[in-house]
C-alpha positions as CSV (number, residue, x, y, z in Angstrom):
1,M,-18.6,25.7,9.5
2,A,-15.9,25.4,6.8
3,R,-14.5,22.3,8.5
4,K,-17.9,20.6,8.5
5,K,-18.4,21.3,4.9
6,I,-15.0,19.8,4.0
7,L,-15.6,16.6,6.0
8,D,-19.0,16.1,4.3
9,R,-17.2,15.0,1.1
10,K,-14.6,12.3,0.6
11,M,-11.0,13.0,-0.5
12,I,-8.4,10.3,-1.4
13,S,-5.0,11.7,-0.4
14,G,-2.9,8.9,-1.7
15,I,-1.5,5.5,-0.9
16,Q,-0.6,5.5,2.7
17,Q,1.0,2.1,2.8
18,I,0.9,-1.5,1.5
19,G,0.5,-4.2,4.1
20,V,3.2,-6.9,4.1
21,G,2.7,-9.9,6.3
22,V,6.0,-11.4,7.5
23,R,7.3,-14.1,9.9
24,N,9.6,-11.7,11.8
25,I,9.0,-7.9,11.6
26,Y,12.6,-6.9,12.5
27,E,14.2,-9.4,10.1
28,A,12.1,-8.0,7.3
29,W,12.6,-4.4,8.3
30,K,16.3,-4.8,8.4
31,W,16.2,-5.8,4.8
32,Y,13.8,-3.1,3.7
33,I,15.9,-0.3,5.1
34,P,19.1,-0.7,3.0
35,N,17.4,-2.1,0.0
36,F,14.2,0.0,-0.3
37,G,15.1,2.9,1.9
38,M,12.2,2.4,4.3
39,D,14.0,3.8,7.3
40,I,11.5,6.1,9.0
41,R,9.5,4.6,11.9
42,M,6.1,6.4,11.6
43,F,4.7,4.2,14.3
44,E,5.3,0.8,15.8
45,D,2.7,-1.0,17.9
46,K,2.0,-4.3,19.6
47,A,-1.8,-4.9,20.0
48,T,-4.7,-7.1,19.4
49,A,-6.4,-6.9,16.0
50,E,-10.0,-6.9,17.3
51,Y,-11.8,-5.4,14.3
52,M,-10.7,-7.7,11.6
53,L,-12.8,-10.7,12.6
54,P,-14.3,-11.2,9.1
55,Y,-10.8,-11.9,7.9
56,T,-9.2,-13.7,10.9
57,D,-11.5,-16.7,11.3
58,G,-13.6,-14.8,13.8
59,Q,-10.9,-14.5,16.4
60,P,-9.0,-11.4,17.6
61,R,-5.3,-11.8,16.7
62,E,-2.2,-10.6,18.5
63,R,0.1,-8.7,16.2
64,H,3.2,-6.5,16.0
65,A,3.1,-3.8,13.2
66,A,5.2,-0.9,12.1
67,L,4.7,1.7,9.4
68,A,8.0,2.4,7.6
69,L,8.4,5.3,5.2
70,N,11.0,6.5,2.7
71,M,11.5,10.3,2.6
72,N,12.2,10.2,-1.1
73,G,8.4,10.1,-1.2
74,G,5.6,7.5,-1.9
75,G,3.6,5.5,0.5
76,G,4.9,3.3,3.3
77,F,5.1,-0.4,4.2
78,E,3.0,-1.6,7.0
79,I,5.2,-4.5,8.1
80,W,2.9,-6.9,10.0
81,Q,3.6,-10.0,12.1
82,H,1.3,-12.4,13.8
83,T,2.7,-13.0,17.3
84,E,0.4,-15.7,18.7
85,R,0.5,-18.0,15.6
86,I,2.8,-19.0,12.8
87,P,1.8,-17.0,9.7
88,V,0.9,-19.2,6.7
89,A,2.4,-19.0,3.3
90,P,0.4,-19.8,0.1
91,A,0.2,-23.5,-0.6
92,F,1.0,-22.9,-4.3
93,E,3.4,-20.7,-6.3
94,L,1.8,-17.4,-7.0
95,K,1.4,-16.5,-10.7
96,M,0.8,-13.3,-12.5
97,G,-3.0,-12.8,-12.7
98,D,-3.8,-14.6,-9.4
99,L,-6.5,-12.8,-7.5
100,G,-5.2,-10.3,-5.0
101,I,-2.1,-8.1,-4.8
102,F,0.5,-10.0,-6.8
103,A,3.2,-7.3,-6.7
104,G,3.8,-4.1,-4.9
105,K,4.9,-1.1,-7.1
106,I,7.9,1.0,-6.0
107,K,8.8,4.2,-7.8
108,S,12.3,5.0,-8.9
109,P,13.6,8.2,-10.6
110,I,16.6,6.2,-12.0
111,V,15.7,2.7,-12.7
112,Q,19.2,1.6,-13.7
113,A,20.5,2.8,-10.4
114,A,17.8,0.8,-8.6
115,Y,18.6,-2.3,-10.6
116,D,22.3,-2.1,-9.9
117,H,21.6,-1.6,-6.2
118,L,19.0,-4.4,-5.8
119,S,21.0,-6.8,-7.9
120,K,23.3,-7.2,-4.9
121,N,20.7,-8.5,-2.4
122,A,17.5,-9.3,-4.2
123,E,16.4,-12.0,-6.7
124,I,16.1,-10.2,-10.0
125,L,13.2,-11.6,-12.0
126,T,13.6,-9.5,-15.2
127,G,16.1,-7.3,-16.7
128,I,15.2,-3.6,-17.3
129,V,12.3,-3.8,-19.7
130,K,9.7,-1.4,-21.2
131,D,6.1,-1.8,-20.0
132,P,3.3,-1.1,-22.5
133,A,3.5,2.6,-21.7
134,G,7.2,2.7,-22.7
135,R,8.6,3.1,-19.2
136,D,11.6,1.4,-17.8
137,N,10.7,-1.2,-15.1
138,F,11.9,-4.5,-13.6
139,Y,10.6,-7.1,-11.2
140,V,12.4,-8.4,-8.1
141,K,11.7,-10.9,-5.3
142,D,12.7,-10.1,-1.8
143,P,14.0,-12.8,0.6
144,F,10.5,-13.2,2.0
145,N,9.0,-14.3,-1.3
146,N,7.3,-11.0,-2.1
147,I,7.4,-9.7,-5.7
148,W,8.0,-6.0,-6.4
149,Q,7.9,-4.0,-9.6
150,I,10.3,-1.1,-9.7
151,V,8.8,1.6,-12.0
152,E,10.2,4.7,-13.6
153,E,8.6,7.7,-11.9
154,G,10.5,10.9,-11.3
155,S,8.6,12.7,-8.5
156,R,10.5,13.0,-5.2
157,F,9.5,14.5,-1.9
158,M,13.1,14.8,-0.7
159,K,16.1,14.2,-2.9
160,L,18.3,11.8,-0.8
161,N,21.7,10.7,-2.0
162,G,22.2,7.0,-1.9
163,K,18.5,6.1,-2.3
164,S,17.6,4.9,-5.8
165,T,13.9,4.2,-4.9
166,G,11.0,5.9,-3.2
167,G,8.2,4.2,-1.4
168,S,5.0,2.5,-2.4
169,Y,3.7,3.6,-5.8
170,G,0.7,1.2,-6.2
171,A,0.1,-2.4,-6.9
172,V,-0.4,-5.1,-9.6
173,I,-3.7,-6.6,-8.8
174,G,-5.2,-9.8,-10.3
175,T,-8.8,-9.7,-11.3
176,T,-11.4,-11.8,-13.1
177,N,-13.2,-8.8,-14.6
178,P,-11.4,-5.5,-15.1
179,E,-14.7,-3.6,-15.8
180,R,-16.1,-4.6,-12.5
181,A,-12.9,-3.7,-10.7
182,I,-12.7,-0.4,-12.4
183,K,-16.0,0.6,-10.8
184,L,-14.0,0.7,-7.5
185,Y,-10.6,1.8,-8.6
186,S,-11.7,4.5,-11.1
187,G,-15.2,5.3,-9.8
188,V,-14.5,5.5,-6.1
189,L,-10.7,5.9,-5.8
190,G,-10.3,8.3,-8.7
191,Y,-8.0,6.4,-11.0
192,D,-9.7,7.9,-14.0
193,I,-6.9,7.8,-16.6
194,V,-6.5,4.5,-18.6
195,V,-2.9,4.7,-19.6
196,Y,-3.2,1.4,-21.5
197,D,-5.7,-1.4,-21.9
198,K,-4.1,-4.2,-23.8
199,E,-4.5,-8.0,-24.4
200,G,-1.9,-10.5,-25.5
201,V,1.3,-12.1,-24.5
202,F,3.8,-9.6,-23.1
203,E,7.6,-9.7,-23.4
204,D,8.1,-7.7,-20.2
205,L,6.2,-10.4,-18.1
206,K,7.8,-13.6,-19.5
207,S,10.4,-14.0,-16.7
208,I,7.8,-13.6,-13.9
209,P,6.0,-16.7,-12.5
210,G,3.1,-17.4,-14.8
211,G,4.0,-14.4,-16.9
212,E,4.3,-16.3,-20.2
213,G,0.5,-16.6,-20.4
214,K,-2.1,-14.4,-22.2
215,F,-3.4,-11.4,-20.2
216,R,-5.5,-8.3,-20.3
217,R,-3.6,-5.5,-18.6
218,V,-5.2,-2.2,-17.6
219,L,-3.0,0.5,-16.1
220,L,-4.9,3.2,-14.2
221,Q,-3.6,6.6,-13.0
222,H,-5.4,9.7,-11.5
223,S,-5.8,13.0,-13.2
224,E,-6.6,15.0,-10.1
225,T,-3.7,16.2,-7.9
226,R,-4.3,14.6,-4.5
227,G,-5.0,16.7,-1.5
228,G,-4.8,16.2,2.2
229,P,-2.0,16.7,4.9
230,F,0.5,14.2,3.4
231,A,-0.3,14.5,-0.3
232,H,3.1,15.9,-1.2
233,L,4.8,13.0,0.5
234,F,2.6,10.3,-1.0
235,G,2.7,11.8,-4.5
236,P,1.1,10.3,-7.6
237,T,0.2,6.6,-7.7
238,E,-1.2,3.9,-10.0
239,I,-3.0,0.6,-10.1
240,E,-2.4,-2.1,-12.7
241,L,-5.2,-4.7,-13.1
242,V,-4.2,-8.0,-14.7
243,Q,-6.7,-10.6,-15.9
244,A,-5.4,-14.1,-16.9
245,L,-7.1,-15.1,-20.1
246,D,-5.8,-18.6,-20.6
247,R,-6.1,-20.1,-17.1
248,Q,-8.2,-20.1,-14.0
249,P,-6.5,-17.9,-11.5
250,E,-6.1,-18.8,-7.8
251,K,-7.1,-16.6,-4.9
252,I,-3.8,-15.5,-3.3
253,F,-5.2,-15.7,0.2
254,K,-7.1,-19.0,-0.4
255,N,-7.4,-20.9,3.0
256,R,-5.4,-18.2,4.8
257,I,-6.2,-15.2,7.0
258,W,-5.4,-11.5,7.0
259,G,-1.9,-10.9,8.2
260,D,-0.5,-14.2,6.8
261,L,2.5,-14.0,4.6
262,G,2.4,-11.7,1.6
263,F,0.6,-8.5,0.6
264,I,-2.4,-8.3,2.9
265,H,-4.0,-5.0,1.8
266,L,-3.5,-1.7,0.0
267,C,-4.2,1.3,2.2
268,F,-5.4,4.7,1.2
269,D,-5.1,7.9,3.3
270,V,-8.5,9.6,3.1
271,L,-10.6,12.4,4.4
272,G,-14.3,12.4,4.9
273,M,-14.7,8.8,6.0
274,K,-18.4,9.0,6.5
275,A,-19.0,10.4,3.0
276,L,-16.8,7.7,1.7
277,K,-18.7,5.0,3.5
278,E,-22.0,6.2,2.0
279,E,-20.5,6.3,-1.5
280,C,-18.9,2.8,-1.2
281,G,-22.2,1.4,-0.1
282,K,-24.1,2.9,-3.0
283,E,-21.5,1.6,-5.5
284,G,-21.7,-1.9,-4.1
285,F,-18.6,-1.9,-2.0
286,P,-19.9,-1.8,1.6
287,F,-17.5,-1.4,4.5
288,T,-16.8,-4.9,5.8
289,V,-14.7,-3.5,8.7
290,D,-15.3,-0.1,10.3
291,S,-13.4,1.0,13.4
292,D,-16.3,3.2,14.4
293,V,-18.2,0.0,15.0
294,H,-16.9,-2.1,17.8
295,P,-18.7,-4.8,19.8
296,T,-17.8,-3.1,23.1
297,G,-18.2,0.5,21.7
298,K,-14.6,1.5,22.6
299,P,-12.8,3.9,20.3
300,F,-10.0,2.8,17.9
301,D,-6.5,3.8,18.9
302,M,-3.6,3.4,16.5
303,G,-1.1,3.5,19.4
304,E,1.3,6.4,18.6
305,A,-1.3,7.8,16.2
306,A,-5.1,8.0,16.2
307,G,-7.8,7.9,13.6
308,H,-10.5,5.9,11.9
309,F,-10.0,2.9,9.6
310,A,-12.2,0.8,7.4
311,Y,-12.0,-2.0,4.8
312,V,-13.8,-2.8,1.6
313,E,-13.3,-5.7,-0.9
314,D,-12.8,-5.3,-4.6
315,P,-15.0,-7.6,-6.7
316,D,-12.4,-10.5,-6.4
317,G,-11.9,-10.0,-2.6
318,T,-8.7,-7.9,-2.6
319,L,-8.7,-5.9,0.6
320,I,-8.6,-2.2,0.3
321,E,-8.0,-0.2,3.6
322,F,-9.0,3.4,4.2
323,V,-7.4,5.4,7.1
324,E,-8.5,8.8,8.2
325,T,-5.6,10.0,10.4
326,H,-6.5,12.4,13.2
327,K,-3.2,12.6,15.2
328,I,0.3,11.7,14.2
329,P,3.8,12.0,15.7
330,I,6.2,14.5,14.0
331,V,9.2,14.3,16.3
332,K,8.2,11.6,18.8
333,N,11.3,12.0,21.0
334,L,10.2,15.6,21.7
335,G,6.6,14.6,22.2
336,W,5.6,16.6,19.2
337,Y,2.3,15.4,17.7
338,I,-0.1,17.1,15.3
339,D,-3.8,17.0,15.7
340,L,-4.8,17.2,12.1
341,W,-8.5,17.9,12.9
342,K,-7.6,21.2,14.5
343,R,-6.4,22.6,11.2
344,K,-8.7,25.2,9.6
345,D,-8.5,23.4,6.2
346,V,-7.8,19.7,6.6
347,T,-7.6,19.2,2.9
348,K,-4.6,21.4,2.5
349,P,-1.2,19.7,2.4
350,L,1.0,20.3,5.5
351,P,4.0,22.6,4.8
352,N,6.9,20.6,3.4
353,W,9.3,21.8,6.1
354,L,7.0,20.3,8.7
355,V,6.6,16.9,7.0
356,K,10.3,16.8,6.5
357,M,10.7,16.8,10.3
358,I,9.6,13.1,10.1
359,R,13.1,12.4,9.0
360,F,14.3,12.6,12.6
361,M,12.4,9.4,13.3
362,K,14.9,7.5,11.2
363,V,16.0,4.0,12.4
364,K,19.1,2.0,11.6
365,P,18.9,-1.7,11.0
366,H,21.2,-2.6,14.0
367,T,18.8,-0.9,16.4
368,L,15.9,-3.2,15.5
369,Q,15.7,-6.1,17.9
């Protein structure tokens, strides 16, 4: 009875991952391990993306994907590669304010250490600057043309020597209308704190492509401590909405399909998917993809994990994914999996000692081939 009551309401547990479309999954992952510390293989799978037809020109697409985590805490990277076609890059240089995920946010407890570390292998776009909230941050570009913002944020799941960053902390998302976007990000996803809402020309953006323009910037955080099995690992997160005020922004995925190069989605770990679906529909953000709905009626299988996933679009078409995980590997080599739905209280975080066992699924770059 208690379990049914819990699953009758939605819960946002945190950002599970940001999807990154790449040309070669192992080439990208070999870079993300030493530079961003994404060295845990939560799952890796080769399969056909059958459910994403609205975003793949109506055709199933063969793909190779892996979910990589950083035990310092934060969300993961879903490193995603088309395997039957050459993924397409944008036909234009992306600029701040373009519509979609312009930059992934990565948290760092010591921004100077992250800057010093990334200066060796990444293209540094800005020095260490203060954002409008007064926090240290800087922007970098990886070798695959993706832009990342490294943000001062002190929470850690594990304190690991030699790692100056954690995992995914959120995203910088271009929008044409922050008020409409806030209806999803604040109203549905719980980012109810407006840290700042400012218009103007911003010194901290001037070295970023297109960053010399005039913008409205709205930084959103959540007041509620997140719950769910992996809430302690994911930690707090944020979303920054950016509206270009002096030019017409481009759609980042214009004339391209899901899984092409760049940031393909932002994924939230959730509980109570059916309640979430009902709420999203009422608020004007209907599920456009739902793994409970398949043309042949077969169940969704995440390979080494199992669960239920769905997608919605924000008002400008940015893809937001929801995943309700049912089964996950903890120590895959020992065949140790956890069926999360067998827990008495699925909203309660797993014990930290148990989640820390994931560290034994660590991979080294030279083993990726």
